[in-house]
TORKOL-4160 file (C-alpha; in steps of 0.2 Angstrom, whole numbers, padded with zeros to 4 digits, m for minus):
453
<pt num="1" X="m0214" Y="0143" Z="m0076"/>
<pt num="2" X="m0199" Y="0132" Z="m0076"/>
<pt num="3" X="m0190" Y="0130" Z="m0059"/>
<pt num="4" X="m0172" Y="0135" Z="m0058"/>
<pt num="5" X="m0158" Y="0123" Z="m0053"/>
<pt num="6" X="m0140" Y="0126" Z="m0049"/>
<pt num="7" X="m0127" Y="0112" Z="m0051"/>
<pt num="8" X="m0112" Y="0116" Z="m0040"/>
<pt num="9" X="m0098" Y="0102" Z="m0042"/>
<pt num="10" X="m0080" Y="0104" Z="m0046"/>
<pt num="11" X="m0080" Y="0091" Z="m0059"/>
<pt num="12" X="m0085" Y="0098" Z="m0076"/>
<pt num="13" X="m0091" Y="0082" Z="m0083"/>
<pt num="14" X="m0104" Y="0080" Z="m0069"/>
<pt num="15" X="m0110" Y="0098" Z="m0072"/>
<pt num="16" X="m0112" Y="0094" Z="m0091"/>
<pt num="17" X="m0120" Y="0077" Z="m0089"/>
<pt num="18" X="m0132" Y="0083" Z="m0076"/>
<pt num="19" X="m0136" Y="0099" Z="m0086"/>
<pt num="20" X="m0140" Y="0088" Z="m0101"/>
<pt num="21" X="m0151" Y="0077" Z="m0091"/>
<pt num="22" X="m0161" Y="0091" Z="m0083"/>
<pt num="23" X="m0162" Y="0105" Z="m0095"/>
<pt num="24" X="m0178" Y="0099" Z="m0104"/>
<pt num="25" X="m0188" Y="0101" Z="m0088"/>
<pt num="26" X="m0179" Y="0115" Z="m0078"/>
<pt num="27" X="m0168" Y="0130" Z="m0081"/>
<pt num="28" X="m0151" Y="0124" Z="m0076"/>
<pt num="29" X="m0136" Y="0134" Z="m0071"/>
<pt num="30" X="m0119" Y="0126" Z="m0066"/>
<pt num="31" X="m0103" Y="0131" Z="m0057"/>
<pt num="32" X="m0087" Y="0122" Z="m0053"/>
<pt num="33" X="m0082" Y="0134" Z="m0039"/>
<pt num="34" X="m0091" Y="0140" Z="m0024"/>
<pt num="35" X="m0088" Y="0159" Z="m0028"/>
<pt num="36" X="m0096" Y="0158" Z="m0045"/>
<pt num="37" X="m0110" Y="0147" Z="m0038"/>
<pt num="38" X="m0114" Y="0160" Z="m0024"/>
<pt num="39" X="m0114" Y="0174" Z="m0037"/>
<pt num="40" X="m0127" Y="0165" Z="m0047"/>
<pt num="41" X="m0138" Y="0163" Z="m0032"/>
<pt num="42" X="m0136" Y="0181" Z="m0028"/>
<pt num="43" X="m0141" Y="0186" Z="m0045"/>
<pt num="44" X="m0154" Y="0173" Z="m0050"/>
<pt num="45" X="m0170" Y="0166" Z="m0042"/>
<pt num="46" X="m0163" Y="0148" Z="m0038"/>
<pt num="47" X="m0176" Y="0135" Z="m0032"/>
<pt num="48" X="m0164" Y="0120" Z="m0029"/>
<pt num="49" X="m0145" Y="0117" Z="m0028"/>
<pt num="50" X="m0137" Y="0101" Z="m0032"/>
<pt num="51" X="m0121" Y="0103" Z="m0021"/>
<pt num="52" X="m0106" Y="0092" Z="m0020"/>
<pt num="53" X="m0100" Y="0088" Z="m0002"/>
<pt num="54" X="m0082" Y="0092" Z="m0008"/>
<pt num="55" X="m0079" Y="0106" Z="m0021"/>
<pt num="56" X="m0060" Y="0105" Z="m0023"/>
<pt num="57" X="m0053" Y="0110" Z="m0006"/>
<pt num="58" X="m0069" Y="0118" Z="0000"/>
<pt num="59" X="m0081" Y="0109" Z="0012"/>
<pt num="60" X="m0098" Y="0108" Z="0005"/>
<pt num="61" X="m0105" Y="0111" Z="0022"/>
<pt num="62" X="m0098" Y="0128" Z="0023"/>
<pt num="63" X="m0106" Y="0132" Z="0006"/>
<pt num="64" X="m0122" Y="0126" Z="0012"/>
<pt num="65" X="m0122" Y="0138" Z="0027"/>
<pt num="66" X="m0119" Y="0152" Z="0015"/>
<pt num="67" X="m0133" Y="0147" Z="0003"/>
<pt num="68" X="m0145" Y="0146" Z="0018"/>
<pt num="69" X="m0139" Y="0164" Z="0023"/>
<pt num="70" X="m0143" Y="0170" Z="0006"/>
<pt num="71" X="m0160" Y="0162" Z="0005"/>
<pt num="72" X="m0166" Y="0149" Z="0018"/>
<pt num="73" X="m0180" Y="0142" Z="0007"/>
<pt num="74" X="m0168" Y="0136" Z="m0007"/>
<pt num="75" X="m0169" Y="0117" Z="m0007"/>
<pt num="76" X="m0151" Y="0109" Z="m0006"/>
<pt num="77" X="m0148" Y="0091" Z="m0011"/>
<pt num="78" X="m0130" Y="0085" Z="m0006"/>
<pt num="79" X="m0121" Y="0074" Z="m0018"/>
<pt num="80" X="m0108" Y="0063" Z="m0009"/>
<pt num="81" X="m0098" Y="0047" Z="m0011"/>
<pt num="82" X="m0102" Y="0032" Z="m0001"/>
<pt num="83" X="m0088" Y="0035" Z="0011"/>
<pt num="84" X="m0094" Y="0052" Z="0018"/>
<pt num="85" X="m0112" Y="0047" Z="0023"/>
<pt num="86" X="m0109" Y="0054" Z="0041"/>
<pt num="87" X="m0105" Y="0071" Z="0033"/>
<pt num="88" X="m0121" Y="0070" Z="0022"/>
<pt num="89" X="m0131" Y="0067" Z="0038"/>
<pt num="90" X="m0123" Y="0082" Z="0046"/>
<pt num="91" X="m0128" Y="0092" Z="0031"/>
<pt num="92" X="m0146" Y="0088" Z="0033"/>
<pt num="93" X="m0145" Y="0094" Z="0051"/>
<pt num="94" X="m0138" Y="0111" Z="0044"/>
<pt num="95" X="m0153" Y="0113" Z="0032"/>
<pt num="96" X="m0150" Y="0102" Z="0017"/>
<pt num="97" X="m0166" Y="0093" Z="0010"/>
<pt num="98" X="m0157" Y="0076" Z="0008"/>
<pt num="99" X="m0142" Y="0068" Z="0000"/>
<pt num="100" X="m0139" Y="0056" Z="m0014"/>
<pt num="101" X="m0124" Y="0046" Z="m0017"/>
<pt num="102" X="m0112" Y="0045" Z="m0032"/>
<pt num="103" X="m0112" Y="0037" Z="m0045"/>
<pt num="104" X="m0129" Y="0045" Z="m0047"/>
<pt num="105" X="m0145" Y="0037" Z="m0054"/>
<pt num="106" X="m0154" Y="0049" Z="m0065"/>
<pt num="107" X="m0171" Y="0041" Z="m0061"/>
<pt num="108" X="m0168" Y="0043" Z="m0043"/>
<pt num="109" X="m0161" Y="0060" Z="m0045"/>
<pt num="110" X="m0176" Y="0066" Z="m0054"/>
<pt num="111" X="m0188" Y="0060" Z="m0041"/>
<pt num="112" X="m0177" Y="0068" Z="m0027"/>
<pt num="113" X="m0177" Y="0084" Z="m0036"/>
<pt num="114" X="m0196" Y="0084" Z="m0038"/>
<pt num="115" X="m0198" Y="0081" Z="m0020"/>
<pt num="116" X="m0185" Y="0094" Z="m0016"/>
<pt num="117" X="m0194" Y="0107" Z="m0026"/>
<pt num="118" X="m0211" Y="0102" Z="m0018"/>
<pt num="119" X="m0202" Y="0106" Z="m0001"/>
<pt num="120" X="m0195" Y="0122" Z="m0007"/>
<pt num="121" X="m0212" Y="0128" Z="m0013"/>
<pt num="122" X="m0220" Y="0123" Z="0003"/>
<pt num="123" X="m0207" Y="0133" Z="0012"/>
<pt num="124" X="m0211" Y="0148" Z="0002"/>
<pt num="125" X="m0229" Y="0147" Z="0005"/>
<pt num="126" X="m0226" Y="0145" Z="0024"/>
<pt num="127" X="m0215" Y="0160" Z="0024"/>
<pt num="128" X="m0228" Y="0171" Z="0014"/>
<pt num="129" X="m0241" Y="0165" Z="0026"/>
<pt num="130" X="m0230" Y="0170" Z="0041"/>
<pt num="131" X="m0226" Y="0187" Z="0034"/>
<pt num="132" X="m0245" Y="0190" Z="0031"/>
<pt num="133" X="m0249" Y="0184" Z="0049"/>
<pt num="134" X="m0236" Y="0195" Z="0056"/>
<pt num="135" X="m0243" Y="0210" Z="0048"/>
<pt num="136" X="m0261" Y="0205" Z="0051"/>
<pt num="137" X="m0260" Y="0200" Z="0069"/>
<pt num="138" X="m0249" Y="0214" Z="0075"/>
<pt num="139" X="m0259" Y="0219" Z="0091"/>
<pt num="140" X="m0260" Y="0237" Z="0084"/>
<pt num="141" X="m0270" Y="0229" Z="0070"/>
<pt num="142" X="m0283" Y="0222" Z="0082"/>
<pt num="143" X="m0299" Y="0233" Z="0080"/>
<pt num="144" X="m0305" Y="0241" Z="0096"/>
<pt num="145" X="m0306" Y="0259" Z="0104"/>
<pt num="146" X="m0316" Y="0254" Z="0119"/>
<pt num="147" X="m0307" Y="0255" Z="0136"/>
<pt num="148" X="m0308" Y="0236" Z="0138"/>
<pt num="149" X="m0298" Y="0233" Z="0121"/>
<pt num="150" X="m0286" Y="0247" Z="0125"/>
<pt num="151" X="m0282" Y="0238" Z="0141"/>
<pt num="152" X="m0279" Y="0222" Z="0132"/>
<pt num="153" X="m0267" Y="0231" Z="0120"/>
<pt num="154" X="m0257" Y="0238" Z="0135"/>
<pt num="155" X="m0256" Y="0220" Z="0142"/>
<pt num="156" X="m0250" Y="0213" Z="0125"/>
<pt num="157" X="m0237" Y="0227" Z="0124"/>
<pt num="158" X="m0231" Y="0222" Z="0142"/>
<pt num="159" X="m0231" Y="0203" Z="0138"/>
<pt num="160" X="m0224" Y="0201" Z="0121"/>
<pt num="161" X="m0206" Y="0201" Z="0126"/>
<pt num="162" X="m0207" Y="0190" Z="0141"/>
<pt num="163" X="m0211" Y="0172" Z="0143"/>
<pt num="164" X="m0224" Y="0173" Z="0156"/>
<pt num="165" X="m0238" Y="0160" Z="0154"/>
<pt num="166" X="m0255" Y="0168" Z="0149"/>
<pt num="167" X="m0273" Y="0163" Z="0150"/>
<pt num="168" X="m0285" Y="0171" Z="0138"/>
<pt num="169" X="m0303" Y="0169" Z="0143"/>
<pt num="170" X="m0319" Y="0174" Z="0134"/>
<pt num="171" X="m0334" Y="0168" Z="0124"/>
<pt num="172" X="m0332" Y="0159" Z="0107"/>
<pt num="173" X="m0329" Y="0171" Z="0093"/>
<pt num="174" X="m0322" Y="0185" Z="0104"/>
<pt num="175" X="m0304" Y="0184" Z="0096"/>
<pt num="176" X="m0294" Y="0174" Z="0109"/>
<pt num="177" X="m0283" Y="0166" Z="0095"/>
<pt num="178" X="m0281" Y="0184" Z="0088"/>
<pt num="179" X="m0274" Y="0190" Z="0104"/>
<pt num="180" X="m0262" Y="0175" Z="0106"/>
<pt num="181" X="m0255" Y="0178" Z="0089"/>
<pt num="182" X="m0253" Y="0197" Z="0093"/>
<pt num="183" X="m0242" Y="0192" Z="0108"/>
<pt num="184" X="m0232" Y="0180" Z="0098"/>
<pt num="185" X="m0230" Y="0190" Z="0081"/>
<pt num="186" X="m0226" Y="0207" Z="0090"/>
<pt num="187" X="m0213" Y="0199" Z="0102"/>
<pt num="188" X="m0196" Y="0192" Z="0103"/>
<pt num="189" X="m0202" Y="0175" Z="0097"/>
<pt num="190" X="m0210" Y="0181" Z="0081"/>
<pt num="191" X="m0197" Y="0173" Z="0070"/>
<pt num="192" X="m0201" Y="0156" Z="0076"/>
<pt num="193" X="m0217" Y="0145" Z="0074"/>
<pt num="194" X="m0234" Y="0149" Z="0081"/>
<pt num="195" X="m0244" Y="0133" Z="0084"/>
<pt num="196" X="m0262" Y="0132" Z="0089"/>
<pt num="197" X="m0271" Y="0116" Z="0094"/>
<pt num="198" X="m0289" Y="0115" Z="0099"/>
<pt num="199" X="m0290" Y="0103" Z="0114"/>
<pt num="200" X="m0309" Y="0101" Z="0111"/>
<pt num="201" X="m0308" Y="0096" Z="0093"/>
<pt num="202" X="m0296" Y="0081" Z="0096"/>
<pt num="203" X="m0301" Y="0065" Z="0105"/>
<pt num="204" X="m0292" Y="0063" Z="0121"/>
<pt num="205" X="m0283" Y="0047" Z="0115"/>
<pt num="206" X="m0275" Y="0057" Z="0101"/>
<pt num="207" X="m0272" Y="0073" Z="0109"/>
<pt num="208" X="m0257" Y="0067" Z="0119"/>
<pt num="209" X="m0249" Y="0061" Z="0103"/>
<pt num="210" X="m0253" Y="0078" Z="0094"/>
<pt num="211" X="m0245" Y="0087" Z="0108"/>
<pt num="212" X="m0230" Y="0077" Z="0112"/>
<pt num="213" X="m0228" Y="0066" Z="0097"/>
<pt num="214" X="m0225" Y="0047" Z="0097"/>
<pt num="215" X="m0213" Y="0034" Z="0091"/>
<pt num="216" X="m0217" Y="0020" Z="0078"/>
<pt num="217" X="m0226" Y="0006" Z="0086"/>
<pt num="218" X="m0231" Y="0016" Z="0102"/>
<pt num="219" X="m0249" Y="0011" Z="0099"/>
<pt num="220" X="m0260" Y="0003" Z="0085"/>
<pt num="221" X="m0259" Y="0013" Z="0070"/>
<pt num="222" X="m0243" Y="0022" Z="0074"/>
<pt num="223" X="m0234" Y="0016" Z="0058"/>
<pt num="224" X="m0220" Y="0030" Z="0059"/>
<pt num="225" X="m0213" Y="0042" Z="0071"/>
<pt num="226" X="m0223" Y="0058" Z="0073"/>
<pt num="227" X="m0217" Y="0075" Z="0079"/>
<pt num="228" X="m0228" Y="0084" Z="0092"/>
<pt num="229" X="m0234" Y="0101" Z="0092"/>
<pt num="230" X="m0222" Y="0106" Z="0107"/>
<pt num="231" X="m0207" Y="0101" Z="0096"/>
<pt num="232" X="m0214" Y="0110" Z="0081"/>
<pt num="233" X="m0216" Y="0126" Z="0092"/>
<pt num="234" X="m0199" Y="0125" Z="0099"/>
<pt num="235" X="m0192" Y="0142" Z="0102"/>
<pt num="236" X="m0209" Y="0149" Z="0097"/>
<pt num="237" X="m0226" Y="0149" Z="0105"/>
<pt num="238" X="m0240" Y="0136" Z="0107"/>
<pt num="239" X="m0258" Y="0140" Z="0110"/>
<pt num="240" X="m0268" Y="0127" Z="0119"/>
<pt num="241" X="m0285" Y="0132" Z="0114"/>
<pt num="242" X="m0301" Y="0127" Z="0124"/>
<pt num="243" X="m0289" Y="0120" Z="0138"/>
<pt num="244" X="m0305" Y="0117" Z="0149"/>
<pt num="245" X="m0309" Y="0102" Z="0138"/>
<pt num="246" X="m0293" Y="0093" Z="0142"/>
<pt num="247" X="m0294" Y="0077" Z="0152"/>
<pt num="248" X="m0287" Y="0076" Z="0170"/>
<pt num="249" X="m0274" Y="0063" Z="0164"/>
<pt num="250" X="m0267" Y="0074" Z="0151"/>
<pt num="251" X="m0268" Y="0089" Z="0162"/>
<pt num="252" X="m0256" Y="0081" Z="0174"/>
<pt num="253" X="m0244" Y="0078" Z="0159"/>
<pt num="254" X="m0245" Y="0096" Z="0154"/>
<pt num="255" X="m0241" Y="0101" Z="0172"/>
<pt num="256" X="m0225" Y="0092" Z="0171"/>
<pt num="257" X="m0221" Y="0101" Z="0155"/>
<pt num="258" X="m0224" Y="0118" Z="0163"/>
<pt num="259" X="m0214" Y="0113" Z="0179"/>
<pt num="260" X="m0200" Y="0104" Z="0172"/>
<pt num="261" X="m0199" Y="0110" Z="0154"/>
<pt num="262" X="m0198" Y="0093" Z="0147"/>
<pt num="263" X="m0208" Y="0078" Z="0140"/>
<pt num="264" X="m0207" Y="0061" Z="0133"/>
<pt num="265" X="m0215" Y="0056" Z="0116"/>
<pt num="266" X="m0227" Y="0042" Z="0117"/>
<pt num="267" X="m0218" Y="0025" Z="0117"/>
<pt num="268" X="m0201" Y="0033" Z="0121"/>
<pt num="269" X="m0190" Y="0036" Z="0136"/>
<pt num="270" X="m0181" Y="0050" Z="0127"/>
<pt num="271" X="m0183" Y="0066" Z="0136"/>
<pt num="272" X="m0186" Y="0082" Z="0125"/>
<pt num="273" X="m0183" Y="0099" Z="0133"/>
<pt num="274" X="m0197" Y="0112" Z="0130"/>
<pt num="275" X="m0192" Y="0130" Z="0124"/>
<pt num="276" X="m0209" Y="0136" Z="0119"/>
<pt num="277" X="m0220" Y="0149" Z="0126"/>
<pt num="278" X="m0236" Y="0142" Z="0132"/>
<pt num="279" X="m0253" Y="0152" Z="0130"/>
<pt num="280" X="m0269" Y="0144" Z="0135"/>
<pt num="281" X="m0287" Y="0150" Z="0131"/>
<pt num="282" X="m0304" Y="0144" Z="0136"/>
<pt num="283" X="m0323" Y="0149" Z="0134"/>
<pt num="284" X="m0326" Y="0140" Z="0150"/>
<pt num="285" X="m0326" Y="0145" Z="0168"/>
<pt num="286" X="m0310" Y="0136" Z="0174"/>
<pt num="287" X="m0314" Y="0140" Z="0193"/>
<pt num="288" X="m0331" Y="0132" Z="0191"/>
<pt num="289" X="m0322" Y="0116" Z="0183"/>
<pt num="290" X="m0310" Y="0116" Z="0198"/>
<pt num="291" X="m0324" Y="0116" Z="0210"/>
<pt num="292" X="m0332" Y="0101" Z="0200"/>
<pt num="293" X="m0314" Y="0092" Z="0201"/>
<pt num="294" X="m0313" Y="0093" Z="0182"/>
<pt num="295" X="m0298" Y="0104" Z="0181"/>
<pt num="296" X="m0283" Y="0104" Z="0191"/>
<pt num="297" X="m0280" Y="0118" Z="0203"/>
<pt num="298" X="m0261" Y="0117" Z="0201"/>
<pt num="299" X="m0262" Y="0118" Z="0182"/>
<pt num="300" X="m0274" Y="0132" Z="0183"/>
<pt num="301" X="m0262" Y="0143" Z="0193"/>
<pt num="302" X="m0247" Y="0138" Z="0182"/>
<pt num="303" X="m0257" Y="0143" Z="0167"/>
<pt num="304" X="m0265" Y="0159" Z="0174"/>
<pt num="305" X="m0250" Y="0169" Z="0178"/>
<pt num="306" X="m0258" Y="0183" Z="0168"/>
<pt num="307" X="m0276" Y="0183" Z="0163"/>
<pt num="308" X="m0283" Y="0192" Z="0148"/>
<pt num="309" X="m0302" Y="0192" Z="0148"/>
<pt num="310" X="m0309" Y="0198" Z="0131"/>
<pt num="311" X="m0327" Y="0205" Z="0134"/>
<pt num="312" X="m0341" Y="0199" Z="0122"/>
<pt num="313" X="m0345" Y="0211" Z="0108"/>
<pt num="314" X="m0361" Y="0216" Z="0116"/>
<pt num="315" X="m0352" Y="0224" Z="0130"/>
<pt num="316" X="m0341" Y="0235" Z="0119"/>
<pt num="317" X="m0353" Y="0242" Z="0107"/>
<pt num="318" X="m0342" Y="0257" Z="0104"/>
<pt num="319" X="m0330" Y="0246" Z="0094"/>
<pt num="320" X="m0344" Y="0242" Z="0082"/>
<pt num="321" X="m0343" Y="0256" Z="0069"/>
<pt num="322" X="m0324" Y="0252" Z="0067"/>
<pt num="323" X="m0328" Y="0234" Z="0065"/>
<pt num="324" X="m0341" Y="0238" Z="0052"/>
<pt num="325" X="m0329" Y="0248" Z="0042"/>
<pt num="326" X="m0315" Y="0235" Z="0044"/>
<pt num="327" X="m0325" Y="0220" Z="0038"/>
<pt num="328" X="m0333" Y="0230" Z="0024"/>
<pt num="329" X="m0315" Y="0233" Z="0017"/>
<pt num="330" X="m0310" Y="0215" Z="0020"/>
<pt num="331" X="m0325" Y="0207" Z="0011"/>
<pt num="332" X="m0325" Y="0220" Z="m0003"/>
<pt num="333" X="m0307" Y="0215" Z="m0007"/>
<pt num="334" X="m0311" Y="0197" Z="m0005"/>
<pt num="335" X="m0327" Y="0197" Z="m0016"/>
<pt num="336" X="m0322" Y="0210" Z="m0028"/>
<pt num="337" X="m0337" Y="0222" Z="m0023"/>
<pt num="338" X="m0338" Y="0240" Z="m0019"/>
<pt num="339" X="m0351" Y="0241" Z="m0005"/>
<pt num="340" X="m0347" Y="0257" Z="0004"/>
<pt num="341" X="m0359" Y="0258" Z="0018"/>
<pt num="342" X="m0373" Y="0251" Z="0028"/>
<pt num="343" X="m0390" Y="0257" Z="0025"/>
<pt num="344" X="m0396" Y="0268" Z="0041"/>
<pt num="345" X="m0409" Y="0255" Z="0046"/>
<pt num="346" X="m0396" Y="0241" Z="0045"/>
<pt num="347" X="m0383" Y="0251" Z="0055"/>
<pt num="348" X="m0396" Y="0254" Z="0068"/>
<pt num="349" X="m0401" Y="0236" Z="0069"/>
<pt num="350" X="m0383" Y="0230" Z="0070"/>
<pt num="351" X="m0378" Y="0242" Z="0083"/>
<pt num="352" X="m0392" Y="0235" Z="0094"/>
<pt num="353" X="m0390" Y="0216" Z="0089"/>
<pt num="354" X="m0384" Y="0205" Z="0103"/>
<pt num="355" X="m0370" Y="0195" Z="0093"/>
<pt num="356" X="m0371" Y="0178" Z="0102"/>
<pt num="357" X="m0356" Y="0173" Z="0091"/>
<pt num="358" X="m0347" Y="0189" Z="0094"/>
<pt num="359" X="m0334" Y="0196" Z="0082"/>
<pt num="360" X="m0334" Y="0180" Z="0071"/>
<pt num="361" X="m0353" Y="0182" Z="0069"/>
<pt num="362" X="m0352" Y="0200" Z="0064"/>
<pt num="363" X="m0339" Y="0196" Z="0051"/>
<pt num="364" X="m0351" Y="0182" Z="0044"/>
<pt num="365" X="m0365" Y="0195" Z="0044"/>
<pt num="366" X="m0355" Y="0208" Z="0034"/>
<pt num="367" X="m0348" Y="0195" Z="0022"/>
<pt num="368" X="m0366" Y="0189" Z="0019"/>
<pt num="369" X="m0372" Y="0207" Z="0016"/>
<pt num="370" X="m0358" Y="0212" Z="0005"/>
<pt num="371" X="m0361" Y="0196" Z="m0006"/>
<pt num="372" X="m0380" Y="0200" Z="m0008"/>
<pt num="373" X="m0378" Y="0219" Z="m0009"/>
<pt num="374" X="m0384" Y="0225" Z="m0027"/>
<pt num="375" X="m0377" Y="0243" Z="m0025"/>
<pt num="376" X="m0366" Y="0252" Z="m0014"/>
<pt num="377" X="m0375" Y="0249" Z="0002"/>
<pt num="378" X="m0381" Y="0234" Z="0013"/>
<pt num="379" X="m0400" Y="0234" Z="0015"/>
<pt num="380" X="m0411" Y="0225" Z="0027"/>
<pt num="381" X="m0415" Y="0211" Z="0014"/>
<pt num="382" X="m0396" Y="0208" Z="0012"/>
<pt num="383" X="m0395" Y="0202" Z="0030"/>
<pt num="384" X="m0396" Y="0184" Z="0037"/>
<pt num="385" X="m0414" Y="0179" Z="0042"/>
<pt num="386" X="m0409" Y="0177" Z="0060"/>
<pt num="387" X="m0403" Y="0195" Z="0061"/>
<pt num="388" X="m0418" Y="0202" Z="0053"/>
<pt num="389" X="m0429" Y="0191" Z="0064"/>
<pt num="390" X="m0420" Y="0198" Z="0079"/>
<pt num="391" X="m0427" Y="0215" Z="0074"/>
<pt num="392" X="m0444" Y="0208" Z="0073"/>
<pt num="393" X="m0442" Y="0200" Z="0091"/>
<pt num="394" X="m0436" Y="0217" Z="0098"/>
<pt num="395" X="m0451" Y="0226" Z="0090"/>
<pt num="396" X="m0463" Y="0213" Z="0098"/>
<pt num="397" X="m0454" Y="0213" Z="0115"/>
<pt num="398" X="m0456" Y="0232" Z="0115"/>
<pt num="399" X="m0475" Y="0230" Z="0112"/>
<pt num="400" X="m0476" Y="0215" Z="0124"/>
<pt num="401" X="m0488" Y="0225" Z="0136"/>
<pt num="402" X="m0499" Y="0230" Z="0122"/>
<pt num="403" X="m0501" Y="0212" Z="0116"/>
<pt num="404" X="m0509" Y="0207" Z="0133"/>
<pt num="405" X="m0527" Y="0203" Z="0130"/>
<pt num="406" X="m0526" Y="0200" Z="0111"/>
<pt num="407" X="m0531" Y="0184" Z="0104"/>
<pt num="408" X="m0519" Y="0172" Z="0095"/>
<pt num="409" X="m0526" Y="0177" Z="0078"/>
<pt num="410" X="m0523" Y="0196" Z="0082"/>
<pt num="411" X="m0505" Y="0192" Z="0088"/>
<pt num="412" X="m0502" Y="0182" Z="0072"/>
<pt num="413" X="m0509" Y="0196" Z="0061"/>
<pt num="414" X="m0498" Y="0208" Z="0070"/>
<pt num="415" X="m0482" Y="0197" Z="0068"/>
<pt num="416" X="m0486" Y="0194" Z="0050"/>
<pt num="417" X="m0488" Y="0213" Z="0047"/>
<pt num="418" X="m0472" Y="0218" Z="0056"/>
<pt num="419" X="m0463" Y="0205" Z="0046"/>
<pt num="420" X="m0469" Y="0212" Z="0030"/>
<pt num="421" X="m0464" Y="0229" Z="0035"/>
<pt num="422" X="m0447" Y="0223" Z="0040"/>
<pt num="423" X="m0445" Y="0215" Z="0023"/>
<pt num="424" X="m0453" Y="0229" Z="0012"/>
<pt num="425" X="m0468" Y="0218" Z="0008"/>
<pt num="426" X="m0457" Y="0204" Z="0000"/>
<pt num="427" X="m0467" Y="0188" Z="0003"/>
<pt num="428" X="m0454" Y="0176" Z="m0001"/>
<pt num="429" X="m0442" Y="0183" Z="0012"/>
<pt num="430" X="m0456" Y="0185" Z="0025"/>
<pt num="431" X="m0461" Y="0167" Z="0023"/>
<pt num="432" X="m0443" Y="0161" Z="0026"/>
<pt num="433" X="m0442" Y="0172" Z="0041"/>
<pt num="434" X="m0458" Y="0165" Z="0048"/>
<pt num="435" X="m0454" Y="0148" Z="0044"/>
<pt num="436" X="m0470" Y="0145" Z="0033"/>
<pt num="437" X="m0473" Y="0142" Z="0014"/>
<pt num="438" X="m0476" Y="0156" Z="0002"/>
<pt num="439" X="m0493" Y="0149" Z="m0001"/>
<pt num="440" X="m0497" Y="0148" Z="0017"/>
<pt num="441" X="m0492" Y="0167" Z="0019"/>
<pt num="442" X="m0502" Y="0172" Z="0004"/>
<pt num="443" X="m0517" Y="0164" Z="0012"/>
<pt num="444" X="m0514" Y="0173" Z="0029"/>
<pt num="445" X="m0512" Y="0190" Z="0020"/>
<pt num="446" X="m0528" Y="0187" Z="0011"/>
<pt num="447" X="m0537" Y="0181" Z="0027"/>
<pt num="448" X="m0530" Y="0197" Z="0037"/>
<pt num="449" X="m0532" Y="0209" Z="0022"/>
<pt num="450" X="m0513" Y="0213" Z="0023"/>
<pt num="451" X="m0502" Y="0220" Z="0010"/>
<pt num="452" X="m0487" Y="0211" Z="0002"/>
<pt num="453" X="m0478" Y="0211" Z="m0014"/>
């Protein structure tokens, strides 16, 4: 589908010549006065505007503001004479994509328009994602009816409209970032950026640049200025995920940001003010790290004004049925399936499973099951091997006392027989579970006179 461009210039000749140059590639509208131009924007889906800095007696900067009020995602390219470059720069500060100078070079104009439309498309995608995230990560959408989760919902409700620093703790996969997003997207900063950075995933030498940005030439490889996450999160929220992995040197610089609300990009003496809410999260015991002198006490107390501890999934099993239903719907929609339920033995198994990977692991298990399901139910053989093997382990652990006194061959026979029962006699699946070849399993079945398909 062709993109739609509006030319807004008080010179009819310019409107005509630009229309002629662009109409093969784009749907082009033109107007010689701002009122008509704004009427077009209100009535048509316009992707990009070529806007003259002076339209008769009207200042193009004022028109720019009105365009952005109608649709902030429209890319606006200012057209200006050489003598008004300062005004063009001011236009960029007010939301214009860039400016070009008259007389116009058509080749340069076409390249600039292409880049402007790429920018506009990216803005629309980001807005769509943000709208999706706001809906998805509203704390009322977090799944959980257990007392622990209800308490977390109450904390989110109290914290969402204040700027108190929050420390979110819990094992990997419990949903720490989900809670951080819920605080942001249900609060007063929801219209601004939410930025998450994993402190464990970025080498220490690069993490400072990621957080605070750098100036060109600040270090080897710094070929241009870089905006840091704190600047990108300005007026919004920044999540410092896995804060326990941050080096002591960088911890001291972060402490300054929290205490003085300012920082310097690498290689610069310029001071930037910080107006971002800071949320930190970790799966480590920060008090233990403090005892080991690996985490600063003063930073800990700055970050941990309010702590939200998310319990592991094994400690809130009453949430499991809700999560089963939630992820069934999610992955049915994603995979185009119609799996309506878990088979009784699967539900029994998943209600007892320990979930070392917490909610993230449960989501993966359900996705795997929905993908492999052949009818409207997830059955045992549609579960990952590790989950089915967990049932075998549990069964053998329950019979541990009765195993005492048996020979290794007798225990091996019992394990193979239990595995075959668990997999409905399917030899291929059983061999994969036991970590042996199908031929080896076939020999064992023959040796022990067992049954298998």
